[in-house]
DOTORFI-785087 format. One record per atom (N, C-alpha, C): residue number from 1; x, y, z; residue in one letter; atom name. Coordinates in steps of 0.02 Angstrom, whole numbers, plus 50000, padded with zeros to 5 digits. Example, Ala and Ser with C-alpha at 12.3 -4.5 7.8 and 13.67 -1.06 7.14 Angstrom:
> vofi / X / Y / Z / bado / semar
> 1 / 50660 / 49716 / 50390 / A / N
> 1 / 50615 / 49775 / 50390 / A / CA
> 1 / 50660 / 49835 / 50390 / A / C
> 2 / 50642 / 49888 / 50354 / S / N
> 2 / 50684 / 49947 / 50357 / S / CA
> 2 / 50645 / 50002 / 50394 / S / C
! end
This chain:
> vofi / X / Y / Z / bado / semar
> 1 / 49124 / 50157 / 49734 / M / N
> 1 / 49191 / 50135 / 49752 / M / CA
> 1 / 49241 / 50190 / 49733 / M / C
> 2 / 49283 / 50209 / 49781 / T / N
> 2 / 49334 / 50258 / 49767 / T / CA
> 2 / 49400 / 50223 / 49749 / T / C
> 3 / 49439 / 50256 / 49709 / Q / N
> 3 / 49503 / 50228 / 49688 / Q / CA
> 3 / 49555 / 50283 / 49691 / Q / C
> 4 / 49613 / 50267 / 49720 / Q / N
> 4 / 49668 / 50314 / 49725 / Q / CA
> 4 / 49730 / 50281 / 49695 / Q / C
> 5 / 49765 / 50316 / 49650 / D / N
> 5 / 49823 / 50288 / 49617 / D / CA
> 5 / 49884 / 50288 / 49662 / D / C
> 6 / 49921 / 50232 / 49661 / V / N
> 6 / 49985 / 50227 / 49695 / V / CA
> 6 / 50038 / 50237 / 49642 / V / C
> 7 / 50081 / 50287 / 49651 / T / N
> 7 / 50132 / 50304 / 49601 / T / CA
> 7 / 50201 / 50277 / 49619 / T / C
> 8 / 50209 / 50254 / 49680 / N / N
> 8 / 50272 / 50224 / 49702 / N / CA
> 8 / 50258 / 50184 / 49765 / N / C
> 9 / 50298 / 50132 / 49775 / G / N
> 9 / 50288 / 50091 / 49834 / G / CA
> 9 / 50346 / 50043 / 49844 / G / C
> 10 / 50337 / 49994 / 49888 / P / N
> 10 / 50392 / 49948 / 49906 / P / CA
> 10 / 50407 / 49898 / 49850 / P / C
> 11 / 50469 / 49873 / 49851 / N / N
> 11 / 50485 / 49818 / 49806 / N / CA
> 11 / 50456 / 49753 / 49835 / N / C
> 12 / 50462 / 49699 / 49798 / K / N
> 12 / 50432 / 49636 / 49819 / K / CA
> 12 / 50460 / 49612 / 49886 / K / C
> 13 / 50525 / 49618 / 49896 / F / N
> 13 / 50556 / 49595 / 49958 / F / CA
> 13 / 50527 / 49634 / 50018 / F / C
> 14 / 50525 / 49700 / 50012 / D / N
> 14 / 50499 / 49741 / 50068 / D / CA
> 14 / 50425 / 49728 / 50080 / D / C
> 15 / 50388 / 49716 / 50026 / L / N
> 15 / 50317 / 49700 / 50033 / L / CA
> 15 / 50308 / 49636 / 50074 / L / C
> 16 / 50347 / 49585 / 50059 / M / N
> 16 / 50343 / 49522 / 50096 / M / CA
> 16 / 50370 / 49530 / 50167 / M / C
> 17 / 50421 / 49572 / 50177 / A / N
> 17 / 50447 / 49585 / 50245 / A / CA
> 17 / 50393 / 49619 / 50287 / A / C
> 18 / 50353 / 49661 / 50255 / S / N
> 18 / 50298 / 49693 / 50291 / S / CA
> 18 / 50246 / 49641 / 50312 / S / C
> 19 / 50233 / 49594 / 50267 / L / N
> 19 / 50184 / 49542 / 50283 / L / CA
> 19 / 50210 / 49495 / 50337 / L / C
> 20 / 50271 / 49470 / 50330 / F / N
> 20 / 50295 / 49419 / 50376 / F / CA
> 20 / 50328 / 49446 / 50440 / F / C
> 21 / 50359 / 49505 / 50435 / D / N
> 21 / 50397 / 49531 / 50492 / D / CA
> 21 / 50368 / 49595 / 50520 / D / C
> 22 / 50314 / 49621 / 50490 / G / N
> 22 / 50284 / 49683 / 50515 / G / CA
> 22 / 50321 / 49746 / 50496 / G / C
> 23 / 50366 / 49741 / 50446 / K / N
> 23 / 50404 / 49799 / 50424 / K / CA
> 23 / 50356 / 49853 / 50399 / K / C
> 24 / 50369 / 49915 / 50416 / I / N
> 24 / 50330 / 49971 / 50392 / I / CA
> 24 / 50356 / 49991 / 50323 / I / C
> 25 / 50310 / 49999 / 50276 / V / N
> 25 / 50328 / 50020 / 50208 / V / CA
> 25 / 50287 / 50081 / 50189 / V / C
> 26 / 50304 / 50112 / 50133 / W / N
> 26 / 50272 / 50174 / 50111 / W / CA
> 26 / 50240 / 50165 / 50043 / W / C
> 27 / 50181 / 50191 / 50033 / F / N
> 27 / 50150 / 50200 / 49968 / F / CA
> 27 / 50146 / 50274 / 49954 / F / C
> 28 / 50165 / 50296 / 49894 / T / N
> 28 / 50153 / 50364 / 49874 / T / CA
> 28 / 50087 / 50366 / 49837 / T / C
> 29 / 50039 / 50403 / 49864 / V / N
> 29 / 49971 / 50406 / 49837 / V / CA
> 29 / 49966 / 50471 / 49797 / V / C
> 30 / 49946 / 50465 / 49734 / E / N
> 30 / 49942 / 50523 / 49689 / E / CA
> 30 / 49899 / 50578 / 49720 / E / C
> 31 / 49927 / 50638 / 49718 / G / N
> 31 / 49891 / 50696 / 49743 / G / CA
> 31 / 49894 / 50705 / 49818 / G / C
> 32 / 49925 / 50657 / 49854 / M / N
> 32 / 49928 / 50661 / 49927 / M / CA
> 32 / 49999 / 50657 / 49954 / M / C
> 33 / 50039 / 50612 / 49929 / G / N
> 33 / 50106 / 50603 / 49955 / G / CA
> 33 / 50116 / 50534 / 49984 / G / C
> 34 / 50167 / 50526 / 50026 / K / N
> 34 / 50185 / 50462 / 50055 / K / CA
> 34 / 50140 / 50444 / 50114 / K / C
> 35 / 50119 / 50380 / 50116 / V / N
> 35 / 50079 / 50354 / 50170 / V / CA
> 35 / 50114 / 50293 / 50199 / V / C
> 36 / 50124 / 50292 / 50264 / K / N
> 36 / 50156 / 50236 / 50299 / K / CA
> 36 / 50104 / 50182 / 50310 / K / C
> 37 / 50120 / 50119 / 50290 / I / N
> 37 / 50072 / 50065 / 50296 / I / CA
> 37 / 50105 / 50001 / 50324 / I / C
> 38 / 50063 / 49956 / 50347 / T / N
> 38 / 50084 / 49888 / 50363 / T / CA
> 38 / 50038 / 49841 / 50325 / T / C
> 39 / 50065 / 49784 / 50304 / V / N
> 39 / 50029 / 49736 / 50263 / V / CA
> 39 / 50008 / 49677 / 50307 / V / C
> 40 / 49944 / 49655 / 50301 / H / N
> 40 / 49923 / 49596 / 50338 / H / CA
> 40 / 49897 / 49540 / 50293 / H / C
> 41 / 49894 / 49553 / 50227 / G / N
> 41 / 49873 / 49500 / 50181 / G / CA
> 41 / 49895 / 49515 / 50110 / G / C
> 42 / 49919 / 49463 / 50075 / V / N
> 42 / 49939 / 49470 / 50005 / V / CA
> 42 / 49915 / 49408 / 49967 / V / C
> 43 / 49882 / 49420 / 49911 / N / N
> 43 / 49863 / 49366 / 49865 / N / CA
> 43 / 49891 / 49382 / 49797 / N / C
> 44 / 49908 / 49330 / 49760 / I / N
> 44 / 49934 / 49340 / 49692 / I / CA
> 44 / 49877 / 49360 / 49646 / I / C
> 45 / 49889 / 49409 / 49603 / D / N
> 45 / 49838 / 49435 / 49558 / D / CA
> 45 / 49840 / 49399 / 49490 / D / C
> 46 / 49900 / 49378 / 49468 / D / N
> 46 / 49906 / 49342 / 49405 / D / CA
> 46 / 49969 / 49299 / 49405 / D / C
> 47 / 49982 / 49265 / 49351 / A / N
> 47 / 50038 / 49218 / 49347 / A / CA
> 47 / 50106 / 49251 / 49342 / A / C
> 48 / 50108 / 49317 / 49336 / S / N
> 48 / 50173 / 49352 / 49329 / S / CA
> 48 / 50214 / 49351 / 49394 / S / C
> 49 / 50180 / 49340 / 49450 / R / N
> 49 / 50211 / 49343 / 49516 / R / CA
> 49 / 50240 / 49412 / 49530 / R / C
> 50 / 50212 / 49462 / 49498 / E / N
> 50 / 50231 / 49532 / 49509 / E / CA
> 50 / 50170 / 49574 / 49526 / E / C
> 51 / 50110 / 49548 / 49517 / R / N
> 51 / 50048 / 49586 / 49530 / R / CA
> 51 / 50013 / 49554 / 49590 / R / C
> 52 / 49994 / 49597 / 49638 / W / N
> 52 / 49970 / 49573 / 49702 / W / CA
> 52 / 49905 / 49609 / 49723 / W / C
> 53 / 49866 / 49573 / 49761 / L / N
> 53 / 49808 / 49602 / 49795 / L / CA
> 53 / 49828 / 49608 / 49868 / L / C
> 54 / 49833 / 49668 / 49892 / I / N
> 54 / 49861 / 49681 / 49959 / I / CA
> 54 / 49806 / 49707 / 50005 / I / C
> 55 / 49807 / 49683 / 50066 / E / N
> 55 / 49765 / 49710 / 50120 / E / CA
> 55 / 49812 / 49735 / 50174 / E / C
> 56 / 49797 / 49792 / 50202 / G / N
> 56 / 49840 / 49818 / 50255 / G / CA
> 56 / 49806 / 49873 / 50294 / G / C
> 57 / 49848 / 49906 / 50334 / Y / N
> 57 / 49824 / 49960 / 50377 / Y / CA
> 57 / 49867 / 50021 / 50369 / Y / C
> 58 / 49836 / 50079 / 50372 / V / N
> 58 / 49872 / 50142 / 50375 / V / CA
> 58 / 49902 / 50147 / 50445 / V / C
> 59 / 49967 / 50157 / 50449 / F / N
> 59 / 50002 / 50157 / 50513 / F / CA
> 59 / 49977 / 50212 / 50559 / F / C
> 60 / 49961 / 50270 / 50531 / A / N
> 60 / 49943 / 50328 / 50573 / A / CA
> 60 / 49878 / 50319 / 50611 / A / C
> 61 / 49828 / 50284 / 50581 / N / N
> 61 / 49763 / 50282 / 50613 / N / CA
> 61 / 49730 / 50213 / 50614 / N / C
> 62 / 49762 / 50163 / 50584 / G / N
> 62 / 49734 / 50096 / 50585 / G / CA
> 62 / 49680 / 50083 / 50535 / G / C
> 63 / 49665 / 50131 / 50490 / N / N
> 63 / 49615 / 50120 / 50438 / N / CA
> 63 / 49639 / 50066 / 50390 / N / C
> 64 / 49593 / 50022 / 50371 / Q / N
> 64 / 49609 / 49967 / 50326 / Q / CA
> 64 / 49607 / 49992 / 50254 / Q / C
> 65 / 49649 / 49961 / 50211 / F / N
> 65 / 49647 / 49976 / 50140 / F / CA
> 65 / 49656 / 49912 / 50100 / F / C
> 66 / 49637 / 49915 / 50036 / Y / N
> 66 / 49646 / 49861 / 49988 / Y / CA
> 66 / 49681 / 49891 / 49928 / Y / C
> 67 / 49730 / 49855 / 49900 / C / N
> 67 / 49770 / 49882 / 49846 / C / CA
> 67 / 49784 / 49829 / 49793 / C / C
> 68 / 49778 / 49848 / 49730 / H / N
> 68 / 49804 / 49810 / 49674 / H / CA
> 68 / 49872 / 49840 / 49660 / H / C
> 69 / 49926 / 49799 / 49662 / Y / N
> 69 / 49993 / 49828 / 49659 / Y / CA
> 69 / 50039 / 49785 / 49616 / Y / C
> 70 / 50078 / 49819 / 49574 / D / N
> 70 / 50128 / 49786 / 49531 / D / CA
> 70 / 50196 / 49801 / 49561 / D / C
> 71 / 50229 / 49750 / 49589 / S / N
> 71 / 50293 / 49761 / 49623 / S / CA
> 71 / 50350 / 49774 / 49574 / S / C
> 72 / 50343 / 49756 / 49512 / R / N
> 72 / 50395 / 49771 / 49462 / R / CA
> 72 / 50393 / 49845 / 49443 / R / C
> 73 / 50334 / 49870 / 49429 / R / N
> 73 / 50326 / 49940 / 49410 / R / CA
> 73 / 50319 / 49986 / 49471 / R / C
> 74 / 50303 / 49956 / 49529 / R / N
> 74 / 50291 / 49993 / 49591 / R / CA
> 74 / 50234 / 50044 / 49583 / R / C
> 75 / 50182 / 50021 / 49551 / K / N
> 75 / 50123 / 50061 / 49541 / K / CA
> 75 / 50061 / 50019 / 49553 / K / C
> 76 / 50005 / 50052 / 49564 / G / N
> 76 / 49943 / 50016 / 49574 / G / CA
> 76 / 49887 / 50064 / 49592 / G / C
> 77 / 49837 / 50038 / 49626 / W / N
> 77 / 49782 / 50081 / 49648 / W / CA
> 77 / 49751 / 50051 / 49711 / W / C
> 78 / 49728 / 50097 / 49753 / L / N
> 78 / 49693 / 50079 / 49815 / L / CA
> 78 / 49619 / 50078 / 49801 / L / C
> 79 / 49584 / 50029 / 49828 / E / N
> 79 / 49511 / 50026 / 49821 / E / CA
> 79 / 49478 / 50033 / 49888 / E / C
> 80 / 49423 / 50069 / 49889 / D / N
> 80 / 49383 / 50077 / 49950 / D / CA
> 80 / 49425 / 50093 / 50011 / D / C
> 81 / 49475 / 50134 / 50000 / S / N
> 81 / 49519 / 50150 / 50056 / S / CA
> 81 / 49493 / 50212 / 50092 / S / C
> 82 / 49517 / 50220 / 50152 / E / N
> 82 / 49500 / 50279 / 50192 / E / CA
> 82 / 49562 / 50321 / 50204 / E / C
> 83 / 49607 / 50321 / 50156 / I / N
> 83 / 49668 / 50361 / 50162 / I / CA
> 83 / 49652 / 50432 / 50143 / I / C
> 84 / 49670 / 50478 / 50186 / T / N
> 84 / 49657 / 50550 / 50175 / T / CA
> 84 / 49722 / 50588 / 50178 / T / C
> 85 / 49719 / 50651 / 50160 / S / N
> 85 / 49779 / 50694 / 50165 / S / CA
> 85 / 49801 / 50700 / 50238 / S / C
> 86 / 49756 / 50692 / 50285 / H / N
> 86 / 49773 / 50693 / 50357 / H / CA
> 86 / 49820 / 50635 / 50373 / H / C
> 87 / 49808 / 50576 / 50343 / D / N
> 87 / 49851 / 50517 / 50355 / D / CA
> 87 / 49921 / 50530 / 50328 / D / C
> 88 / 49926 / 50566 / 50272 / V / N
> 88 / 49991 / 50582 / 50244 / V / CA
> 88 / 50029 / 50627 / 50292 / V / C
> 89 / 49995 / 50676 / 50321 / K / N
> 89 / 50027 / 50721 / 50369 / K / CA
> 89 / 50050 / 50682 / 50430 / K / C
> 90 / 50009 / 50637 / 50457 / L / N
> 90 / 50027 / 50598 / 50515 / L / CA
> 90 / 50085 / 50551 / 50499 / L / C
> 91 / 50088 / 50525 / 50438 / S / N
> 91 / 50142 / 50479 / 50419 / S / CA
> 91 / 50209 / 50514 / 50416 / S / C
> 92 / 50209 / 50578 / 50402 / S / N
> 92 / 50272 / 50614 / 50394 / S / CA
> 92 / 50299 / 50641 / 50460 / S / C
> 93 / 50261 / 50636 / 50513 / E / N
> 93 / 50283 / 50663 / 50578 / E / CA
> 93 / 50329 / 50615 / 50614 / E / C
! end
């Protein structure tokens, strides 16, 4: 299993807007840069209502990702994702 750290991302409101309204949001992935994503599933990770299990797609190529994300700290990690530096380049165009 590969893991990539998320060093910045959307606040809770934008995260939910991505889920319900299809808003595009950005995750900053350590060592790569900003990646444009859309969210298609969110589950609560704990009782804090600030930690989430997110499923979504990389906007540039449609690759699916899974993320553990803390919307208060705006940090987390991607699991088993297929996000590459090429996706970061496509997201910035």
